[in-house]
N, C-alpha and C positions, 0 to 999 in steps of 0.2 A: 599554332594551327589556324586560329581565327584571324590572323593578320598576314595573309599570303603576299600582300604587296611589299611587306618588309623582307620576306624571304626572297622574292624576285629581285629586289633592289640589291641586297647584300650578296647573294650568291650568283645572280645572273647579270647584274649591272643594269637592270631595267628600272630606271628611276622615274619614268613618267607617271606611275601610279602613286607616287609618294605625296601628292598634294593634300591628301586626306589621311595619310598614314598615321598621324598622331591622334586620330579620332578613335575613341575606345570602341564604340559600336557604330558601324557604318550605316548609312541610311538604307542601303540595300538589305542589310541584315535585319534592320528594324522592320522594313516593309514585308519581309518574308514571314513575320510573326503576327501580322494583322489578321484577326479572326482565324487563328490557327488552332482549330478544335482538335487537339491531339492528346488531351489529358484522359486519364483513366477514370471513367464514370462509376466504377464499382465502389470507389471510396470517395467520400465527399468531405473535403476540408473546408471549413468556413472561417475566414479571417477578416477582421476589420483593421485597416491601416490608416494612419493619419500623419501627414506632414503639416505641422502647425506653422503658419506664417508669423514672422516676427512683427512686433509693433512698430519698429523703426522703419520698416520697408513697406510703405503704403501700396507699392505696386505688386507686392507678393500676395499670393492667395493661399489659404489653407485648403488642403485636399484630403478628402476622406474617400477611401475605396473599400467597398465590400467585395470580397473575393470568394469565389467557390472554386476550389482547386486552383488552377492557374489563370482563371478567367475573371475579369472584373465584371461583377454582376450589377453593381450599382455604384454611383459616385455622387459626391457633392463637392463642388468647388466654389468657394465664397471668399469675400474679403473678410479678413480676420476681425472678429468683434471683441471677444474677451476669452480668457482661458476657460472660465466656467461655462460660457456658451459653447465653446468647442467641446468641453467634456460632455455636456448634455447631448450634443449632436452625435458624438462618438457612441455614447451609451445607447441612444435611439437606433443608430445604425446597427450596432452589434446585436441588439435585441431583434430587430427586424430581420437581419441576416442569419440569426441563430448561430452567431459566431461563438467559438470557445477560445479564441485568441485575439487579442488586440495588440497591435504594434504601433508605437508612437516614436517619432524622431525626437530624442530628448535633448538635442543641442539647442541652446537658447531657451526661448519661451516654452518650448515643448516639454521641458522638464517639469514645469508646474502642472501641466495637463497630465503627464505620466503619474506624478505624485498623487494627484486627486483621484485618478482612476484606480491606483493601488489601494487607496482608502475605500473607495466605493465597493470594490470587489474583494476586500480583505477576507471576508468570511465565505466567499463563493469558490469552492474547489473546482467548479466546472469552467471557470474562466482563468486564463493566464494573461497577464499583462507583461509585455516585453518592451523595454526601452532600448532603442537603437541609438548608438553613439558612434558615429563614423570617425571620431577623433582618436579613439583608442588604438593601441598597437595592432597591427595586422598579424594574422597567424604566421604568414610568411614575411616577417619583418626585414629580411634581407632584400626582398624584391620590392615591397610596397611601403610607402611612407606611413600609411595608416589604414585602418579598416575600410574607410570609404573608398580609397584607391583600389584596394584589393577586391572589394565587393563589386565595383564598377567593372573591373577586369573580368571577374567571374561571370557577371551579367553579360559581358561581351561574348563570352564562350557560349552561354546559354542561348543567346540570340543567334549566333552563328550556327549552332546545332538545331535550330528551330524548335526549342523546347519552351517557348513563351507564347502567350496568347493575349494580345493587346487589342483594344478597340481601334477603329479607324478614326482616331482623334488627332487632327493636325498639330495641335499644341503639344500633346504627349509625344508624338512622333518626332517633332523638332527637338524637344528637350532630351530625348534619348540619344539622338545622334550628333549632338554638339559638344558633348563632354570630351575633353582632350587629356592627353597625358604627356609627360616628358621624362627623360632619364636624368 
């Protein structure tokens, strides 16, 4: 449903829209979700998420988002310093945001950050630490190579149905609409 250009090509022979058909989330669908204040304000979910940059990639940046429902409330994007520095930053963000869930990408160097956060919050029943690993098997393993591929596809559907709320951040917008797939 969220890839109408494929349907037009295969059923109607209209191939002109296929130049970006292998993009998971189209730029148009990303832009439809900029400042999309559509979430239910009667319940407030507060989450802190982090994608930790690897040491080997000096061009990569660590990203921490504090979210309230579907909206990014606060963010910090910085050149990676150390895993313990990143842990401290995440804890500070979670405290300021009053988060009860912290999500960390545990692929690569993020695993150490996740492990340390689990130690810090081991006795705190009000905090859940979640480690995301996109390399694990997808739920629909006949269709998707791994969890990362499946989750990007599901995100494409969410963006198509205008259920996301992102800031007008040119870097984020570009990163969201450049992910491609293949059969």
